[in-house]
LUMKOLKOL-262977 format. One line per field, with one value per residue: x, y, z of N, C-alpha, C, O, CB in turn; residue number from 1. Coordinates in Angstrom, 1 decimal. Glycine has a CB too. Example, Ala and Ser with C-alpha at 12.3 -4.5 7.8 and 13.67 -1.06 7.14 Angstrom:
<dodos>
n.xx = c(13.2 / 12.8)
n.yy = c(-5.7 / -2.2)
n.zz = c(7.8 / 7.1)
ca.xx = c(12.3 / 13.7)
ca.yy = c(-4.5 / -1.1)
ca.zz = c(7.8 / 7.1)
c.xx = c(13.2 / 12.9)
c.yy = c(-3.3 / 0.0)
c.zz = c(7.8 / 7.9)
o.xx = c(14.2 / 13.4)
o.yy = c(-3.3 / 1.1)
o.zz = c(8.5 / 8.0)
cb.xx = c(11.3 / 14.1)
cb.yy = c(-4.5 / -0.6)
cb.zz = c(9.0 / 5.7)
pos = c(1 / 2)
</dodos>
This chain:
<dodos>
n.xx = c(-40.6 / -40.9 / -42.5 / -42.0 / -43.9 / -43.5 / -44.6 / -43.8 / -44.7 / -44.2 / -43.9 / -43.5 / -41.8 / -40.6 / -41.1 / -40.2 / -37.0 / -35.7 / -37.3 / -37.3 / -37.5 / -36.0 / -35.8 / -34.9 / -35.5 / -36.4 / -36.8 / -39.1 / -39.0 / -38.8 / -40.4 / -41.1 / -40.1 / -40.9 / -39.7 / -41.7 / -43.7 / -46.5 / -46.2 / -46.3 / -45.2 / -43.8 / -43.9 / -41.7 / -39.9 / -40.2 / -40.9 / -43.8 / -46.1 / -48.6 / -52.2 / -54.2 / -55.0 / -55.5 / -54.2 / -51.4 / -48.1 / -45.9 / -43.3 / -41.9 / -38.3 / -36.5 / -36.0 / -36.5 / -35.8 / -37.7 / -35.9 / -33.6 / -34.7 / -34.9 / -32.3 / -31.3 / -32.9 / -31.6 / -29.3 / -29.6 / -29.8 / -31.0 / -33.5 / -34.0 / -36.7 / -39.4 / -40.3 / -41.1 / -42.0 / -42.4 / -44.4 / -45.7 / -48.8 / -49.6 / -47.7 / -47.0 / -47.5 / -49.1 / -47.7 / -46.3 / -48.2 / -49.5 / -51.6 / -55.2 / -56.9 / -59.2 / -58.3 / -56.6 / -57.6 / -58.1 / -55.6 / -54.1 / -55.6 / -54.7 / -52.2 / -51.6 / -52.2 / -49.7 / -47.6 / -46.8 / -46.8 / -48.9 / -49.0 / -50.8 / -49.9)
n.yy = c(61.3 / 58.5 / 55.7 / 52.2 / 49.7 / 46.6 / 43.3 / 39.9 / 37.1 / 33.9 / 30.6 / 27.6 / 24.8 / 22.2 / 20.0 / 18.1 / 17.1 / 14.8 / 12.6 / 13.0 / 11.9 / 11.5 / 11.9 / 12.1 / 14.0 / 14.8 / 17.8 / 20.0 / 21.8 / 25.5 / 25.9 / 27.1 / 26.1 / 25.6 / 25.5 / 23.1 / 23.0 / 21.3 / 18.1 / 16.0 / 12.8 / 11.4 / 8.2 / 8.5 / 9.7 / 12.4 / 15.9 / 17.5 / 20.0 / 19.8 / 19.5 / 20.2 / 20.3 / 17.5 / 15.8 / 15.0 / 13.8 / 13.9 / 16.3 / 19.3 / 19.6 / 21.9 / 25.1 / 26.8 / 28.8 / 29.4 / 29.5 / 28.5 / 25.8 / 25.2 / 25.1 / 23.0 / 20.7 / 20.5 / 19.8 / 17.5 / 17.6 / 16.9 / 17.6 / 17.6 / 15.9 / 15.2 / 12.6 / 11.4 / 12.2 / 15.1 / 17.7 / 21.1 / 21.8 / 24.5 / 25.8 / 24.4 / 24.4 / 25.1 / 25.4 / 27.4 / 29.1 / 29.3 / 27.1 / 27.5 / 27.7 / 26.4 / 24.3 / 22.8 / 20.0 / 18.3 / 17.9 / 16.9 / 14.6 / 13.1 / 13.2 / 11.3 / 8.8 / 8.8 / 8.6 / 10.6 / 13.2 / 15.9 / 18.3 / 20.4 / 23.6)
n.zz = c(92.6 / 90.9 / 90.6 / 89.1 / 88.0 / 87.4 / 85.8 / 85.7 / 83.8 / 83.8 / 82.3 / 83.1 / 81.1 / 80.9 / 83.7 / 85.0 / 84.7 / 85.1 / 84.2 / 81.4 / 78.3 / 74.9 / 71.4 / 67.8 / 65.0 / 61.4 / 59.9 / 58.1 / 55.3 / 55.3 / 57.4 / 60.5 / 63.7 / 67.3 / 70.6 / 72.5 / 70.6 / 69.6 / 67.6 / 64.8 / 63.7 / 61.0 / 59.0 / 57.9 / 59.7 / 59.5 / 60.8 / 61.5 / 62.1 / 64.6 / 63.7 / 65.3 / 68.9 / 69.7 / 67.8 / 67.8 / 68.1 / 69.6 / 71.4 / 70.5 / 70.8 / 70.1 / 69.1 / 65.9 / 63.2 / 60.1 / 57.8 / 59.2 / 59.5 / 56.7 / 56.1 / 57.8 / 56.9 / 54.3 / 54.7 / 55.9 / 58.7 / 62.3 / 64.6 / 68.1 / 69.9 / 72.1 / 73.7 / 76.0 / 79.5 / 81.8 / 81.4 / 81.3 / 80.7 / 80.0 / 78.8 / 76.2 / 72.4 / 69.4 / 66.3 / 67.4 / 68.8 / 71.8 / 73.7 / 74.2 / 77.3 / 77.1 / 75.5 / 76.7 / 78.1 / 75.8 / 74.6 / 76.9 / 77.2 / 74.8 / 75.2 / 77.2 / 75.7 / 74.5 / 76.1 / 77.5 / 79.9 / 80.7 / 82.6 / 84.9 / 86.3)
ca.xx = c(-40.1 / -41.5 / -42.5 / -42.5 / -44.6 / -43.8 / -44.8 / -43.4 / -45.2 / -43.3 / -44.5 / -42.3 / -42.1 / -40.1 / -41.4 / -39.2 / -35.8 / -35.3 / -38.3 / -37.4 / -37.0 / -36.0 / -35.4 / -34.5 / -36.4 / -36.2 / -37.7 / -39.9 / -38.4 / -39.6 / -41.3 / -40.5 / -40.3 / -40.7 / -39.6 / -42.9 / -44.7 / -47.1 / -45.7 / -46.7 / -43.9 / -44.3 / -43.1 / -40.0 / -39.3 / -40.2 / -41.7 / -44.8 / -47.0 / -50.2 / -53.3 / -54.9 / -54.4 / -55.6 / -53.5 / -50.0 / -47.4 / -44.6 / -43.2 / -40.6 / -37.5 / -35.7 / -36.4 / -35.7 / -36.7 / -38.0 / -34.8 / -32.8 / -35.1 / -34.6 / -30.8 / -31.4 / -33.5 / -31.1 / -27.8 / -30.2 / -29.6 / -32.1 / -33.6 / -34.5 / -38.3 / -39.6 / -41.1 / -41.7 / -41.6 / -43.6 / -44.2 / -46.7 / -49.9 / -49.6 / -46.5 / -47.0 / -48.2 / -49.3 / -47.1 / -45.8 / -49.1 / -50.1 / -53.0 / -56.1 / -57.4 / -60.5 / -58.1 / -55.9 / -58.3 / -57.7 / -54.2 / -53.8 / -56.0 / -53.7 / -50.6 / -51.9 / -51.9 / -48.4 / -46.9 / -46.1 / -47.6 / -49.1 / -49.7 / -51.5 / -49.0)
ca.yy = c(60.1 / 57.9 / 54.1 / 51.5 / 48.4 / 45.6 / 41.9 / 39.1 / 35.7 / 32.6 / 29.6 / 26.5 / 23.9 / 21.0 / 20.1 / 16.9 / 16.7 / 13.4 / 12.0 / 13.2 / 10.9 / 12.3 / 11.2 / 13.0 / 13.7 / 15.5 / 19.0 / 20.2 / 23.1 / 26.6 / 25.9 / 27.6 / 25.2 / 26.3 / 24.4 / 23.1 / 22.9 / 19.8 / 17.6 / 14.9 / 12.2 / 10.8 / 6.9 / 8.7 / 10.4 / 14.0 / 16.3 / 18.6 / 20.5 / 19.1 / 20.5 / 20.6 / 19.7 / 16.1 / 15.3 / 15.2 / 12.4 / 14.2 / 17.8 / 19.8 / 20.1 / 23.0 / 26.5 / 27.4 / 29.8 / 28.7 / 29.5 / 27.4 / 24.6 / 24.9 / 24.7 / 21.7 / 19.7 / 20.4 / 19.1 / 16.0 / 17.8 / 16.3 / 18.3 / 16.7 / 16.0 / 14.6 / 11.3 / 11.3 / 13.4 / 15.8 / 18.8 / 22.0 / 22.1 / 25.7 / 25.9 / 23.7 / 25.1 / 24.7 / 26.3 / 28.6 / 29.8 / 28.7 / 26.5 / 28.3 / 27.1 / 25.3 / 23.0 / 21.7 / 18.7 / 17.4 / 17.9 / 16.0 / 13.0 / 12.6 / 13.0 / 9.9 / 7.9 / 9.1 / 8.2 / 12.1 / 13.8 / 17.0 / 18.9 / 22.0 / 24.0)
ca.zz = c(92.2 / 89.9 / 90.9 / 88.1 / 88.5 / 86.3 / 86.1 / 84.7 / 83.8 / 83.3 / 81.9 / 82.9 / 80.2 / 81.4 / 85.0 / 85.5 / 83.6 / 85.4 / 83.2 / 79.9 / 77.2 / 73.8 / 69.8 / 66.9 / 63.6 / 60.2 / 59.8 / 57.0 / 54.8 / 55.3 / 58.5 / 61.5 / 64.9 / 68.3 / 71.7 / 73.0 / 69.7 / 69.4 / 66.1 / 64.2 / 63.4 / 60.0 / 58.9 / 57.5 / 61.0 / 59.6 / 61.9 / 61.2 / 63.3 / 64.5 / 63.3 / 66.5 / 70.4 / 69.8 / 66.5 / 68.0 / 68.7 / 70.5 / 71.4 / 69.8 / 71.7 / 69.7 / 68.3 / 64.6 / 62.1 / 58.8 / 57.2 / 59.8 / 59.0 / 55.3 / 56.1 / 58.3 / 55.9 / 53.2 / 55.2 / 56.9 / 60.4 / 62.7 / 65.9 / 69.3 / 70.1 / 73.5 / 73.7 / 77.4 / 80.4 / 82.6 / 80.9 / 81.5 / 79.5 / 79.7 / 78.1 / 75.0 / 71.6 / 68.0 / 65.4 / 68.2 / 69.4 / 73.0 / 73.9 / 75.1 / 78.4 / 77.1 / 74.6 / 77.6 / 78.2 / 74.6 / 74.8 / 78.1 / 76.8 / 74.0 / 75.9 / 78.1 / 74.8 / 73.8 / 77.1 / 78.0 / 80.6 / 80.3 / 84.1 / 85.2 / 87.7)
c.xx = c(-41.2 / -41.4 / -43.1 / -43.1 / -44.6 / -43.9 / -44.4 / -44.2 / -44.5 / -44.1 / -43.4 / -42.6 / -41.8 / -40.3 / -40.9 / -38.3 / -35.5 / -36.1 / -38.2 / -36.6 / -37.1 / -35.4 / -35.2 / -35.1 / -35.9 / -37.0 / -38.2 / -39.3 / -39.4 / -40.7 / -40.7 / -41.0 / -39.9 / -40.7 / -41.0 / -44.0 / -45.3 / -46.7 / -46.4 / -45.4 / -44.3 / -43.5 / -41.9 / -39.1 / -39.1 / -41.3 / -42.4 / -45.7 / -48.2 / -51.2 / -54.2 / -54.6 / -54.7 / -55.1 / -52.1 / -49.5 / -46.2 / -44.3 / -41.7 / -39.6 / -36.4 / -36.7 / -35.7 / -36.4 / -36.9 / -36.6 / -33.5 / -33.4 / -35.0 / -33.0 / -30.9 / -31.6 / -32.6 / -29.7 / -28.5 / -29.9 / -30.9 / -32.5 / -34.3 / -36.1 / -38.3 / -40.5 / -41.5 / -41.4 / -42.9 / -43.6 / -45.8 / -47.9 / -49.7 / -48.5 / -46.4 / -47.9 / -48.4 / -48.8 / -46.7 / -46.7 / -49.9 / -51.5 / -54.0 / -56.4 / -58.2 / -59.9 / -57.2 / -56.3 / -58.0 / -56.4 / -53.7 / -54.5 / -55.2 / -52.5 / -50.7 / -51.6 / -50.5 / -47.4 / -46.2 / -47.2 / -47.5 / -49.8 / -49.8 / -50.4 / -49.7)
c.yy = c(59.3 / 56.2 / 53.3 / 50.0 / 47.4 / 44.1 / 41.2 / 37.4 / 34.5 / 31.1 / 28.4 / 25.6 / 22.6 / 20.9 / 18.9 / 16.7 / 15.3 / 12.5 / 12.0 / 12.1 / 11.6 / 11.4 / 12.3 / 12.8 / 14.6 / 16.6 / 19.0 / 21.6 / 24.4 / 26.8 / 26.0 / 26.5 / 26.2 / 25.2 / 24.4 / 23.0 / 21.3 / 19.2 / 16.3 / 14.0 / 11.2 / 9.5 / 7.5 / 9.6 / 12.0 / 14.6 / 17.6 / 19.1 / 19.7 / 20.1 / 20.8 / 20.0 / 18.0 / 15.3 / 15.2 / 13.8 / 13.0 / 15.8 / 18.1 / 20.2 / 21.2 / 24.0 / 26.7 / 28.1 / 29.0 / 28.7 / 28.4 / 26.1 / 24.1 / 24.5 / 23.3 / 20.7 / 19.6 / 19.5 / 17.8 / 16.2 / 17.3 / 17.1 / 17.3 / 16.9 / 15.1 / 13.5 / 10.7 / 12.1 / 13.9 / 17.2 / 19.8 / 22.0 / 23.7 / 26.4 / 25.2 / 24.5 / 24.5 / 25.6 / 27.7 / 29.4 / 28.9 / 28.2 / 27.3 / 27.3 / 25.9 / 24.2 / 22.3 / 20.0 / 17.6 / 17.2 / 16.9 / 14.6 / 12.6 / 12.6 / 11.4 / 8.7 / 7.9 / 8.8 / 9.6 / 12.5 / 15.3 / 17.8 / 20.1 / 22.2 / 25.1)
c.zz = c(91.7 / 90.2 / 89.5 / 88.5 / 87.3 / 86.9 / 85.0 / 85.0 / 83.1 / 83.4 / 81.8 / 82.0 / 80.4 / 83.0 / 85.7 / 84.7 / 84.1 / 84.3 / 81.9 / 79.1 / 75.7 / 72.4 / 69.1 / 65.5 / 62.5 / 60.4 / 58.2 / 56.7 / 54.8 / 56.2 / 59.8 / 62.8 / 66.1 / 69.6 / 72.1 / 72.1 / 70.0 / 68.1 / 66.1 / 63.7 / 62.2 / 60.0 / 58.4 / 58.5 / 60.4 / 60.4 / 61.3 / 62.2 / 63.2 / 64.1 / 64.4 / 67.8 / 70.5 / 68.6 / 66.7 / 68.5 / 69.7 / 70.3 / 70.9 / 70.8 / 71.3 / 69.1 / 66.9 / 63.6 / 61.1 / 58.0 / 58.0 / 59.5 / 57.7 / 55.3 / 56.6 / 57.5 / 54.9 / 53.6 / 55.9 / 58.2 / 61.0 / 64.2 / 66.8 / 69.2 / 71.1 / 73.3 / 74.9 / 78.1 / 80.8 / 81.9 / 81.2 / 80.5 / 79.1 / 78.9 / 76.4 / 73.7 / 70.1 / 67.0 / 66.3 / 68.8 / 70.7 / 73.1 / 74.4 / 76.2 / 78.2 / 76.0 / 75.3 / 77.7 / 77.1 / 74.4 / 75.8 / 77.7 / 76.0 / 74.6 / 76.7 / 76.8 / 74.2 / 75.0 / 77.7 / 78.7 / 80.9 / 81.6 / 84.0 / 86.3 / 88.1)
o.xx = c(-42.4 / -40.3 / -44.1 / -42.5 / -45.4 / -43.6 / -44.5 / -44.2 / -44.3 / -44.7 / -42.7 / -43.9 / -42.7 / -39.7 / -41.2 / -38.6 / -35.0 / -35.5 / -38.8 / -35.4 / -38.1 / -34.7 / -35.4 / -35.3 / -34.7 / -37.9 / -37.7 / -39.1 / -40.6 / -41.6 / -39.8 / -42.2 / -39.0 / -41.5 / -41.6 / -45.2 / -44.6 / -47.0 / -46.9 / -44.4 / -45.1 / -42.6 / -40.9 / -37.9 / -38.2 / -42.5 / -41.9 / -45.9 / -48.7 / -51.1 / -55.0 / -53.9 / -54.2 / -55.5 / -51.4 / -50.2 / -45.7 / -44.9 / -40.7 / -39.9 / -35.4 / -37.8 / -34.5 / -37.6 / -36.3 / -36.4 / -32.8 / -32.7 / -34.9 / -32.5 / -30.4 / -30.8 / -32.7 / -29.2 / -27.7 / -29.8 / -31.9 / -31.6 / -35.0 / -36.6 / -37.4 / -41.5 / -42.0 / -40.5 / -44.0 / -42.4 / -46.8 / -47.6 / -49.7 / -48.6 / -45.6 / -48.8 / -47.9 / -49.4 / -46.8 / -46.3 / -50.7 / -52.5 / -53.5 / -56.2 / -58.2 / -60.6 / -56.7 / -55.5 / -57.7 / -56.1 / -52.8 / -53.8 / -54.7 / -51.7 / -49.8 / -50.7 / -50.2 / -46.2 / -45.2 / -48.3 / -46.5 / -51.1 / -49.2 / -50.0 / -49.3)
o.yy = c(59.5 / 55.6 / 53.6 / 49.4 / 47.4 / 43.7 / 41.4 / 36.8 / 34.3 / 30.7 / 28.3 / 25.4 / 21.7 / 21.7 / 18.8 / 16.0 / 14.7 / 11.7 / 11.2 / 11.6 / 12.2 / 10.4 / 13.4 / 11.7 / 15.0 / 16.5 / 18.3 / 22.5 / 24.3 / 27.5 / 25.2 / 26.2 / 27.0 / 24.2 / 25.5 / 22.9 / 20.4 / 19.9 / 15.6 / 14.7 / 10.3 / 9.4 / 6.8 / 10.0 / 12.7 / 14.1 / 18.6 / 18.4 / 19.1 / 21.3 / 21.8 / 19.0 / 17.3 / 14.2 / 15.4 / 13.0 / 12.2 / 16.5 / 17.4 / 21.0 / 21.3 / 23.7 / 26.9 / 27.9 / 27.9 / 27.6 / 27.7 / 25.1 / 22.9 / 23.6 / 22.5 / 19.8 / 18.5 / 18.7 / 17.1 / 15.3 / 17.2 / 17.0 / 16.3 / 17.9 / 14.3 / 13.7 / 9.7 / 12.9 / 13.4 / 17.7 / 19.2 / 22.4 / 24.1 / 27.5 / 25.7 / 25.2 / 23.4 / 26.6 / 28.8 / 30.4 / 27.9 / 28.8 / 28.0 / 26.1 / 24.8 / 23.2 / 21.3 / 19.1 / 16.4 / 16.1 / 16.1 / 13.6 / 11.5 / 11.6 / 10.6 / 7.9 / 7.1 / 8.7 / 9.5 / 12.4 / 15.9 / 17.9 / 20.9 / 21.2 / 25.8)
o.zz = c(92.0 / 90.0 / 89.0 / 89.4 / 86.4 / 88.0 / 83.8 / 86.1 / 81.9 / 84.4 / 80.8 / 82.0 / 80.2 / 83.7 / 86.9 / 83.8 / 83.2 / 83.7 / 81.2 / 79.2 / 75.4 / 72.5 / 69.6 / 65.0 / 62.7 / 61.2 / 57.4 / 57.6 / 54.5 / 55.9 / 60.3 / 62.9 / 66.2 / 69.6 / 72.3 / 72.6 / 70.5 / 67.2 / 67.0 / 63.4 / 62.5 / 60.8 / 58.7 / 58.3 / 60.7 / 60.6 / 60.8 / 63.1 / 62.2 / 64.3 / 64.4 / 67.7 / 71.4 / 68.3 / 65.7 / 69.2 / 70.5 / 69.4 / 70.8 / 71.6 / 72.0 / 68.6 / 66.8 / 63.4 / 61.0 / 57.5 / 57.3 / 59.3 / 57.4 / 54.7 / 55.8 / 57.3 / 54.3 / 52.9 / 56.5 / 58.9 / 60.3 / 65.1 / 66.4 / 68.6 / 71.3 / 72.5 / 74.9 / 77.8 / 80.5 / 81.8 / 81.4 / 79.4 / 77.9 / 78.3 / 75.6 / 73.9 / 69.8 / 66.8 / 65.9 / 69.4 / 70.5 / 72.6 / 75.2 / 76.0 / 78.7 / 75.7 / 74.8 / 77.5 / 77.3 / 73.9 / 75.5 / 77.8 / 76.3 / 74.4 / 76.7 / 77.0 / 73.3 / 74.6 / 78.3 / 78.3 / 81.2 / 81.6 / 83.3 / 87.0 / 89.1)
cb.xx = c(-39.4 / -40.9 / -43.7 / -41.4 / -46.2 / -42.5 / -46.2 / -41.6 / -46.3 / -41.7 / -45.3 / -41.8 / -41.5 / -38.6 / -42.7 / -39.8 / -34.3 / -35.6 / -39.3 / -36.7 / -37.9 / -35.1 / -36.6 / -33.1 / -38.1 / -36.6 / -37.0 / -41.5 / -37.8 / -40.0 / -41.9 / -40.9 / -39.2 / -41.5 / -38.6 / -43.1 / -44.1 / -48.8 / -43.8 / -47.6 / -43.2 / -44.2 / -43.8 / -39.9 / -37.5 / -40.3 / -40.7 / -45.5 / -47.4 / -50.7 / -54.1 / -56.2 / -55.3 / -57.0 / -53.8 / -49.6 / -46.8 / -43.0 / -43.3 / -40.8 / -37.0 / -34.5 / -35.9 / -35.0 / -35.9 / -39.1 / -34.3 / -32.6 / -36.3 / -35.0 / -30.0 / -32.1 / -34.9 / -30.9 / -26.7 / -29.6 / -29.2 / -31.8 / -34.5 / -33.9 / -39.3 / -40.2 / -40.5 / -41.4 / -40.7 / -43.2 / -43.9 / -46.1 / -51.8 / -49.7 / -45.5 / -47.8 / -47.7 / -50.6 / -48.2 / -45.0 / -49.9 / -50.0 / -52.9 / -57.5 / -58.0 / -62.3 / -57.6 / -56.1 / -59.9 / -58.1 / -53.8 / -54.4 / -57.4 / -53.6 / -50.2 / -53.9 / -52.8 / -48.3 / -45.9 / -45.6 / -47.6 / -49.9 / -48.8 / -53.4 / -47.2)
cb.yy = c(59.4 / 58.4 / 53.9 / 51.5 / 48.8 / 45.5 / 41.6 / 39.2 / 35.8 / 32.6 / 29.9 / 25.8 / 24.1 / 20.9 / 20.4 / 15.7 / 17.7 / 13.0 / 12.6 / 14.7 / 9.5 / 13.7 / 10.3 / 12.9 / 14.2 / 14.8 / 20.6 / 20.1 / 22.9 / 26.9 / 24.7 / 29.2 / 23.7 / 27.4 / 24.7 / 24.0 / 23.2 / 19.8 / 17.5 / 15.2 / 11.4 / 11.5 / 5.8 / 9.7 / 9.6 / 14.6 / 16.6 / 18.3 / 22.1 / 18.4 / 19.9 / 20.4 / 20.6 / 15.8 / 16.2 / 16.5 / 11.4 / 13.3 / 18.3 / 21.0 / 18.9 / 22.5 / 27.8 / 26.3 / 31.3 / 29.4 / 31.0 / 27.7 / 24.6 / 26.4 / 25.6 / 21.7 / 20.1 / 22.0 / 20.2 / 14.4 / 19.6 / 14.7 / 19.8 / 17.2 / 15.5 / 15.7 / 10.3 / 10.2 / 14.7 / 16.0 / 18.4 / 23.2 / 21.9 / 26.1 / 25.4 / 22.2 / 26.4 / 24.6 / 26.7 / 29.4 / 30.3 / 29.7 / 25.4 / 28.8 / 27.9 / 26.1 / 23.3 / 22.2 / 18.9 / 17.8 / 19.2 / 16.6 / 12.9 / 13.4 / 14.5 / 9.9 / 8.0 / 10.8 / 7.2 / 13.3 / 13.1 / 16.8 / 18.6 / 22.2 / 24.4)
cb.zz = c(93.3 / 88.6 / 92.3 / 87.1 / 89.0 / 85.2 / 86.5 / 84.7 / 83.2 / 84.4 / 80.7 / 84.2 / 79.3 / 81.0 / 85.2 / 85.7 / 83.6 / 87.0 / 83.3 / 79.6 / 77.2 / 74.2 / 68.9 / 66.7 / 63.8 / 59.1 / 60.2 / 57.3 / 53.3 / 54.3 / 58.4 / 61.7 / 64.7 / 68.3 / 72.9 / 73.9 / 68.2 / 69.5 / 65.8 / 63.1 / 64.9 / 58.7 / 57.9 / 56.0 / 61.6 / 58.3 / 63.3 / 60.3 / 63.1 / 66.0 / 62.1 / 66.3 / 72.0 / 70.0 / 65.2 / 68.8 / 67.3 / 69.9 / 73.0 / 68.9 / 72.2 / 68.7 / 69.3 / 63.8 / 61.5 / 58.0 / 57.0 / 61.4 / 59.3 / 54.2 / 57.1 / 59.1 / 55.4 / 52.4 / 56.4 / 56.5 / 61.0 / 62.7 / 65.7 / 70.8 / 68.8 / 74.6 / 73.0 / 78.0 / 79.7 / 84.4 / 79.2 / 81.5 / 80.0 / 80.8 / 79.0 / 75.5 / 71.6 / 67.8 / 64.2 / 67.5 / 68.3 / 74.0 / 74.8 / 74.3 / 79.3 / 76.5 / 73.1 / 79.0 / 78.2 / 73.4 / 75.2 / 79.6 / 76.1 / 72.8 / 77.4 / 78.8 / 73.9 / 73.1 / 76.6 / 76.8 / 81.5 / 79.1 / 85.4 / 85.8 / 87.4)
pos = c(1 / 2 / 3 / 4 / 5 / 6 / 7 / 8 / 9 / 10 / 11 / 12 / 13 / 14 / 15 / 16 / 17 / 18 / 19 / 20 / 21 / 22 / 23 / 24 / 25 / 26 / 27 / 28 / 29 / 30 / 31 / 32 / 33 / 34 / 35 / 36 / 37 / 38 / 39 / 40 / 41 / 42 / 43 / 44 / 45 / 46 / 47 / 48 / 49 / 50 / 51 / 52 / 53 / 54 / 55 / 56 / 57 / 58 / 59 / 60 / 61 / 62 / 63 / 64 / 65 / 66 / 67 / 68 / 69 / 70 / 71 / 72 / 73 / 74 / 75 / 76 / 77 / 78 / 79 / 80 / 81 / 82 / 83 / 84 / 85 / 86 / 87 / 88 / 89 / 90 / 91 / 92 / 93 / 94 / 95 / 96 / 97 / 98 / 99 / 100 / 101 / 102 / 103 / 104 / 105 / 106 / 107 / 108 / 109 / 110 / 111 / 112 / 113 / 114 / 115 / 116 / 117 / 118 / 119 / 120 / 121)
</dodos>
């Protein structure tokens, strides 16, 4: 008899759907987006990836490959982003890479000024 042991780690993203507020923005060509990415919104309402955990404005609300983003940009299609709500700090990312635990505090401090809550669960 063989025993198989597995584990599954889940990182809940949106912790309170009732408090979620969204808007839509334009994407950059040849750029992959992942739900939970920390983004910057330009004055032209174009979404780009934050350079670090302290330089973001909003949280990405959709996942697109670079090819899909190029097509969306060409067609003028916008994607949703979160401008309010309660999210898990353990589930947000920069360019698809989850934040390291030592980066949580800076991301949470920036969240406070953005009227977004990043909670530890």
